[in-house]
C-alpha positions in Angstrom: 2.7 11.0 -17.2 -0.4 11.8 -15.2 -2.0 15.2 -15.7 -3.8 16.6 -12.8 -6.4 19.5 -12.8 -7.6 21.1 -9.7 -10.8 23.0 -9.4 -13.2 24.4 -6.7 -11.1 27.0 -5.2 -12.3 30.5 -4.5 -13.1 33.0 -1.9 -15.3 32.3 1.1 -16.1 33.6 4.5 -14.6 32.3 7.8 -16.6 29.3 8.8 -17.6 28.5 5.2 -17.0 25.5 3.1 -15.3 24.5 -0.1 -14.8 21.2 -2.0 -11.7 21.0 -4.1 -11.6 18.4 -7.0 -8.5 17.0 -8.8 -9.3 15.3 -12.1 -6.6 12.8 -13.2 -5.9 12.0 -17.0 -5.6 8.3 -16.2 -6.3 5.6 -13.6 -4.9 6.6 -10.3 -6.2 3.9 -8.1 -3.0 1.9 -8.1 -1.0 4.7 -6.5 0.1 3.9 -3.0 -0.7 7.5 -1.8 -2.5 10.7 -3.1 -2.7 13.9 -1.3 -3.4 17.6 -1.0 -0.8 20.1 -0.1 -1.0 23.9 0.3 1.4 26.8 0.1 1.5 30.3 1.2 4.0 32.7 -0.2 7.0 32.8 2.1 6.1 29.7 3.9 7.0 26.0 3.5 4.7 23.7 1.5 2.4 21.8 3.9 0.8 18.3 3.4 -2.7 18.6 4.7 -4.4 15.4 3.7 -3.4 11.9 2.4 -5.4 8.9 1.2 -3.7 5.6 0.8 -4.4 2.7 -1.6 -6.3 0.7 0.9 -8.5 3.8 1.7 -7.0 5.0 5.0 -6.6 8.6 5.4 -4.1 11.0 7.3 -4.4 14.6 8.1 -2.3 17.4 9.4 -3.1 18.6 12.9 -4.1 21.9 11.4 -7.0 20.6 9.4 -8.0 17.4 11.3 -11.7 17.3 12.0 -12.5 20.0 9.4 -11.1 18.5 6.1 -12.0 15.3 4.5 -10.1 13.6 1.6 -11.8 11.1 -0.6 -11.6 9.8 -4.1 -13.8 8.6 -6.9 -12.3 5.4 -8.1 -14.3 5.3 -11.4 -13.9 8.9 -12.5 -10.3 9.2 -11.2 -11.1 12.2 -9.1 -9.5 13.2 -5.8 -11.6 15.5 -3.6 -10.9 17.7 -0.5 -13.9 18.7 1.4 -13.1 21.7 3.5 -15.4 22.8 6.4 -15.2 25.4 9.1 -12.7 27.4 7.1 -10.4 29.8 8.9 -8.3 32.7 7.5 -5.1 30.6 8.0 -6.5 28.1 5.6 -5.9 30.7 2.8 -3.3 29.2 0.4 -2.7 27.7 -3.1 -3.9 24.2 -2.9 -2.2 21.4 -5.0 -3.3 17.8 -5.5 -0.4 15.2 -5.8 -0.6 11.7 -7.2 2.7 9.8 -7.0 5.4 12.3 -8.3 2.8 14.5 -10.3 1.5 17.8 -9.1 -1.4 19.8 -10.3 -1.2 23.5 -11.1 -2.9 24.6 -7.9 -6.2 26.2 -7.0 -6.4 29.3 -4.8 -8.4 29.2 -1.6 -9.0 32.6 0.0 -10.9 32.8 3.5 -11.7 36.2 4.9 
């Protein structure tokens, strides 16, 4: 099965930026949909960004205009560029490819 490893999380001030990366152990380009989810303890997991096989993207209203999802088709890496970060973006972020989930990377905005 596909192994996914996220990186790029950390602590940042309000208004700052981070770029999350998700490295896949095998070719992910044939997957219909890949995405990023986030979860805060005590709250439901939220899907924030998706990228489809043809390259179209979709975002939750909470991040639209601030986050950008992209992928490197050669290196099999999924990215999430996060700009204008807010305290409410603080969460554990997961990448998802098909039915496979990464272990998560923590983003803290203060």
